[in-house]
N, C-alpha and C positions, 0 to 999 in steps of 0.2 A: 734413430727410430722415433716416429711421432707417437705420443701417448695421449690419451684423454682420461681425465680423472672423473670420479663419481659426481662431483658437484657440477662439472661441465655437462656430463651426460644428463643429470637431473634437469639442468636448465634447458637442454635441447628437447627433452620430453615435455617439459612445462610449456615451451613455445609451440611444440606440435599440437598439444591439447588445446591451448588458447586459440591458435589459428584455425583449428578444426571446429571451433564452436563449443568445445566442452569446458565452458567457463568455470563452473562449480568444481569440476575435477581438477582443473588447472589451479584454482585457488587453494584447494586442499593440499595438492602436492607442493605448491609454493610455500604454504604455511608450515607444513611438516618438515620440508627439506631446508627451511630457513633461507630461501632464495633472496628474501629482502635484505639479508646481511651479505650477500654475495658481491664480489668486486667485478663481476662480469658486466661489461658495457653492452646492454641489450641493443643499442643502435648499431653495433658492429656485426651483429648476427643477422644474416639475411633471412627472409621468409623461406619456409620449407627446408631449413637447414638439416633437420634429422633425416628426412627422406633422401636428400642429396648425399648425406654422409653414408647411408646404407648402400645407395646405388654405386657410389664410388668404390666401396669395399668389394662389391660383387664384380665390378669391372676389373679391379685389381687381381682378383683370383682368376678371372678368365684370362687375363694377360699372362699371369704366371704359368698357367697350364699350357698356354700357347707356346711359350718360350721353350718348354721341355717336350714338346710333341713332335714326332717325326712324320706324322701324316700330313700330306700337302693339302688335303681338302678340309681345312679348318672349320669352315662354316657347317659342313655336313656333320663333322664330328660333334660340334657343340649343340647340334639339334637334338642329340641323344640325352642331354642332361638338363636339369632344372636349376633355377637360381638357388634353391635350398641345398642342392648337391654341392654347389660351389662353396657354400658356407660350412657344411658339415663334413666334407671329405678333403683329403690332401691331393696333391697332384698325381701321385702314383695311383691312387684309387680311382681318380677320374679317368686316367688313361686306360686302366684295366676295364672300367665300366664301358668306355667307348668301344674298346676292342670286342668285348663280349656282345654288345648290342649289335655291332656290325655283322658279326658271325651269325647271330640270331636272325638278323634281317636277311642275310643271304639264303639261309635255310628256308625262311618264309617265302622268298621269291621262287625258290625251286618248287616248293609245295604249291604255290599259286599257279605255276605253269601246268603242273599235273592236274590241277583242279579246273583249268580253263575249259577243257573239253566237256567235263561234267557240267560246268556252269552253263555252257552254250546249250546243251540239251535241256537243262533245267529251265532256261529262259524260254525255250519254245513251249514247254508245258505251262510256264507262268502266263504266257500270252493267252493260252487257251482259257486259263482260269480268271483272267482279268475281267473279261466281259461278265462272267458270272458274279464276281465280287462287286463290280460296279452296279449290277442290277440289284443285288442284295442291299448294297449301300443306299441306293435310291429308295428302296422299300423301307429301310430303317429310318432314313431321314423323314419320310412321309409320316411314319408312326411317331417319331419324335416331335414333329411339328404339331401333330394332333394332341400329343400329351401336353406340350407347352400352351396350346390354346385352352386346354382344360384347366391347367394351373392358373392361367391368366384370369379365366372366368371366376375361379375360386377366390383368387386374390382380390378381384374387384368386389365380389360379394362381401369378403371380410372387411375391406376398407369401407364399404358402404355401411356395414353393421357398426363399425367403430365410429364412423362419422355420426350415425344416428345416436349412439350412446353419448358422444361428446356433446351433441346438441341438447340431449336430454339433461346432462349434468349442468350445462350452462343455464338452461331454463330453470332448473332447480335452484342453482346458485342465485340467479336473478330474483327468483321468487323469495328466497330467504332474505336477500338484501332489501327487497321491497317491504317485507314484513318487518324487518328491523327499522327501516325508515318510518313505516306506519306507526310502530310502537313509540318511536322517538317523538314523532309529531303529536301523538295522543298524549304523551307525557308532558310535552311542552304546552299543549292546550289546557291540560289540567292545572299546570302551574299558572297559566294565564288567568284561568277562571278563579283560582284561589286569590290571586292578586286583585282581581276585579271585585270579588266579594269583600275582601278586607277594605278596599277603598270605599265601597258602598256603606260598610259599617261605619267608617269614619264620617261619611256624609250624614248619616242619620244622627250621629252623636253631636254634630255641629250644625244644627238647623239655622242658627243665626247667620251662617256664612254660606247659604245655599248657592248663590250665584258663583261665588268663588270656587266652591266645591265642584260645580258642574264643569267649570273650565279645567280644573285639575284632572277631572275624570276623562275629559276629551284628550288631554295631553297624555294621560296614562295609556289610553287605548291606542293612540298613535304609536307610542313607544313599544307597546306589546306587539303590534303588527310588524314592527321592524326587527324585534329581537331574534326571531329564528334566522334571519339573514346574517346577523352579526355573530352567531354562535355564542350568545351570552349564556352562561351557566348559572341557574338560579341557586339560591342557598339550599343546601341539603341535597342537591342533585348529584348523581354519579359523575365522575370525570368523563369527558367526551372527547373523541378524536376530532380535531379541527381539519376538515376537508376543504381545501381552497377551491375545489371545483364547484362547491355550492355557495361560495361567497362572492362578493363583488371582486373583480379582478384587481390585484394589487398594482400599485404604481410601478411601472417599469423605469429603471434608472436610464435616462437618456445618454447617448454617446458623448454629449457635451460635458457630462459630469464624470467621465471616465478617462483616465490616463493609462495607456498601455505601455509598459516598460519592456522593451525588447533588447536582447543581447545574449541571454543564455542560449546554449545550443542543445540542451537536453531538458527533460522534465524538471520543474522546480518543485522541490519537496517541502521546503519550510520557508517561512517569512516571519519577521518580528520587527515592530517599531521600536525605536530607541525611546526609553522612558522619559527623556528630557528634551529631545529635539526633533526636528523634522527629517529624521533619517530612517529609512526602511532597509533592513538587511534581508537577503534572500539566499537560499542554498540550493544547489542543483546537482543533477547527475552528470553535468559537464566538468566536474572536478573544480568548480569555482563557487565562491560566494561573492555577492555584490552588495555594496552599500550605496543606495540611491538617495540623493538629496532632493527632498520634495518641498516645493514652495508652500507658504502658509495660506495662500489664497485658494479659490476654487480651481478645479482642473482646467477649465477653459482659459483662465488667465495664465496658468503655467505653460499651456501650449503656445500662447502668443510670445512668451519669453524665450522660446527656442528649446533645444534639447536639454534634458536634466543632467546634472553632474552625477557621475557614477564611478566608484572605485571598485576595481576587479581584484578579488582576493584569490590568487592562484594556489591550488593545492597540489601542483605537479611541477616537474622540471622537464621541459622539452615536450614529451608526449602528452597530448590533450585528450586522448580517447581511453585512458586507463580507468576502467570502472572501479578499481580498488580505491580511487580517490573521491568517490561520490560523497558530497556533503549531506549528511543524514540528519544533523541537528545543529541548532545555534541558539545563543542566548546572550542578551546584553547584561552588563552589570548594572547596579542600582543607579549610578549617576550617569550612565550612558557614555562613559569614556572608553570602555573596552568591550569588544565583541569576542565571544568564544565560539569556535566551530568544532564539530566532531565529524570525523570522516570514516569511510569504510576501510581505510588503511590502518585503523586503530590508534591514530594520533589525534590529540586535541591541540588546537592552535589558538593563540590569543592575538588579536589585532587591535590596533588603535582605531578610533572612529574615522580616521583618514585613510584606513586600509593598509597601514604599515604592520608587517608581521613582528610582534613583540617577542613571542616565545613559542616553542613547540614542545608539547608535553608527551613524552614517550614512555609508556610502561605497559599499556594494554597489549594483549596478544590476539585481538579480534576487533571487528568493527565496533564503533561507538554509536549507540542508539539514543542516548540521552545525556544532556549537559545542563547543569543548573548552577548559577552563582548563589551564594548565600546573601542575605540582605546587607551584611556589613561589607561584602566585597573582598574579603581576605582569603576566602576558600572557594574553589571550584569543584563541583561534584560531577563525576562521569560514571555511566553504566555501560557495560560492554557485553558482546557475545561471548567473551572469555569467562563469563559467569561471575565476574567481580565488579565491585564499585570502588572507585579511588577518589580520595579527597586530596586536592592539589593545593599547596601553599603558594599563593600568587607572588608573595614577596621574594621567595627564593627560586620560584620556577621549578620546584621539585615536588615529587609526591610525598605527602605526609603520612597517609595510611591507606592500605589496601584491605578491603573487606571481602572475604572469600566464604560467604555463607550459602549462596545458591548452588543448586545442582545442575542448573541449565542457564542459558543466556539471560542476562539482565535486560529488561525491556524499558524500564522507566525508573527515574529517581526524582525525589522532591524534598527540599529542605523543610523542616518543621520550624526551626529557629536557626541561629548562627552556628550551632554545633551539633544539632540532632537532625536526622533525616530518615526517609523511608526508601526502600527499594522493592521492586517486584520483578517477577521472572516467569519464563515459560514452565517452570517447575510448580506453578500454581501457588507459590508461597509469597508472603509479604514480611519483610523484616524492618523493624525500627532500630536504627543504629545511632551511636554517639561517638564523636571524635575522641580518641583516647581509650575507648572500651574495646576489648577483644572479642566480646560476645554480643549478640543482639540484645537491645534493651527490651524489645517486645517482638513476639512472633504471632502473626495472624494467619490462621488456617481456616479455610472454608470454601474457597473457590474450587470448582471441579474442572477448570480449564485454564489455559494460559492467561495470566493477568497482564492486560495490555497497557494500563495506565493507572497512576495513583496521583492524588492531589490533596494537600492539606487545606482546610478551610482558612479564611483570612486570619483567624486567631490562633491557628495551630492546635486547636482542640480536637477536631474531628478529621479523620482520614477517609477519603472516598476512593474506591477502586472499581475497575470494570474488567470484564473477562470474556473469553471465548465461550464460557458457559451460559452466556446470554443474561447474566445478572450483574447488577452493580451493588456494592455493599458500602455501608458507612460504619467505621470503626472508631473506638475510643481507647486510648492507652490505659484507661481505668478498668477495662474488662477484656477477657480473652475472646469472647464471641462477638459477632457484629451487632451493632445497635439496630440497624435496619437492613433487611435483605430485599432489594428492589428487583422484582421479577416480571415486569410487564413486557419487556422486549422479547422478540421471538428468534433473533439471531445474535451473532457476536456483537458485543459493544466495543467500539474502537477507542472512544475518548470520552472524557468527562470534564466539566468545568463548574466551579463555584461562582455564584454571582458576587459582585463586589458590593454586597449589602450586609446590613446587620452590624452587631457590635464590632468595634475595631476597624471599621471602614469609613469612607467618606460619605456613606449613605446609611447612617445608623438606624434611621427610622423605618427602613424597608426590611421585610423579612428575608432571611437567607434562603436561597434556592439552589438546588443542584440540577444541572442539565447533563443528560447522557445522549450520545449519538451512536447509532447502530447500523449494522449492515442490513437490518430490516427496513431501511430507508426512512425511519422516523427519529424524531428527537423527543425526549420526554423530560418534563419538568417535575421535580419532586419536592414535597414539603419535608424539610429536614427535621422538624420537630416530631412529626408523626410517622414519617416514612411512607406517606401516602402519595399517590399520583395526582398532581395538580392538573397537568395538561399533556396530551399527546399531540405533537405537532406533525401533521401529515401534509407534505407538499412535494417532497423529493421523490424521484422515481428510481434511484439507485443508492448504494451505500453512502452514508454520511460520514465523512472523514474528519470534519472539524466544526467546532462551534466556539463562539466567543461572545461574551457579554460586553455591552457598551460600558464606558466608565461610570455612567450614572445608574447602571443596572436596569434601565427601562427597556432596552432592546437586546435582541440576541441575533447574531449573524451565524449562518450555517452554510457550509460548502459541501458539495457532493460530486460523485462521479457522473451525475446527470448533467454536468456543466452549468448548473444553476447555483447562484448564491441568493438566499432569501434572508431578508431582515424581518424579524418577528417582533411584534409588541408583546412583551412578557406579561403585561397585565391583561390584555385582551386575547392573547394566544392566537393571533392571526398574522398573516404576512402583510407587511405594509410597503415593502419595497422588494424588487426582484431585479437581478442582473443575470443575463444568459451569456456565457462565454463560449469559447471554441474548443474547450478541453475540460477534462475532469479537474475538480478543485481539491487540492491536498490540504490547504490550510487557509484560514481567514484570521485577521487580527485588526483591532481598532487602534488608532492613535490616541494619545493621552487626552486630547481635547474632545474626542468623540465625534468629530466631524468628517473623518476620513477612515476608510476601511481598505486594508490591503488583502489581496488574495493571490495565491500562486497556483499555476495551472500545469496540466500534463503536456500542453502544447508549447512549452518553453517560455511562456510569458508571465509577467507579474502585472496585476491591475491595481490601480488606485481609484477608489470610488468616493465621490462626494456624498455625504449624507445630510440631508436637510428635511425636516418635517414641518 
């Protein structure tokens, strides 16, 4: 006798859910039933196996009942029963049911013969009433059409009233915008007048240089006339939003300065340049990561040399459409010799720069959303939906310590130094942890929504965080409450980045700046010392998913779902270069020389853009 065990039945149900499009339900069943540990070969199970199995069982019961039935008219007999009867009743009960229903049917036929004469008489009467009902029906239809016309007229009136109200609101909004612009222009004119007055005072104090002063005054007036177009902010003025619609159009990056890397078969979520060489890594929903070798020269010269070298890092065996293998995060180690990737299957993998799989790190019980190497390169840190963070020892390829402090999925992790790090979660909490300690070193409480990202500043002194509560915060381990609460955004903040400037960086003479990117389509630059807003960068039309500072800290690249990548001058707070792609942009990154920018798109491509000013 053939039997089926619970694990096989679980797998059939999992396949039925997955094939029917219930992906999340299938993932939950597979996770809780431990199907990833099953020895069942999925390639041997045909599509629709569960439905086929049930159908075969019903057919078996029909066959069994047929073998024990004395009635010759089998088809008629089985018309009296339903499939559920075959499952819930035995053969004897089925035969009894058929017999009872046949007897009932015969009685019904007899009654129908007796009623036939009555029905004939009733039909005659029905014919007489048909004409009357048809006449009444026509009258009712006429009344209904009249009511519909009345409703239509009322609906048109209501739509017209709503249209007038919308136009009135639009006019009011435009009037308010004009008033704001008028006030801004008046403020700028006042500042211009003050500058002119100061210049005239200096003229009167230096009579001996009258002619030279006249020339300077003319230069100053020319400069003042240009200022409003360049959105220059005078000393003491309030921070202002930079609207590119009122500025000169930025320079569009020509196609000759763009290399499009094709090969992924699904959206590309992440990309990162190697810190030491001309290698760009990308991770996609097609269950692969790729390492692209990019030439040192401009994009136009690389195209002439033929196709680029690429190593494909497969996260699957056989099947390529398994969404549980999506590559969600990746990170190069400090010397660019190893690449770590995190996947939706809960495994971290370490690859050589040539694309060879060195080790697979298995401990998490849910998708990995963040991976970071420490600076020394001996530890790898991972954060997962299973609510934990794990530190991996690279030398042994084993996990060193698992940190189970969060009450919900861990969204981001970041090293402070070689042994200390921070984690954040959808439970609104931030923990600072240390390898070897079983309790958090520090706990930061303050966000009222999911904490999406955390980043230590270049010296490891300050920690920045951003959240679905529309705020970013700056923390110090020296105190429990945040140093600065940054509240200018109006929607969720998806990511943050520190500028590579200030003490401990290659640009020590420039001030440290924090950039935040939000679903309100803006990027904001913050003064870290005071917590005040420096600039609000407005040019994108959809949520901004990624920002990245150039290595010299002078420029900021931003990528959005509006398919645009803008390059901003940090000092002037305006767009200097723009590239428009064919899909939403999930991440942007600069190479170490600062002359190339990588961007990954929702339409399955990666782009390399030359940057020259």
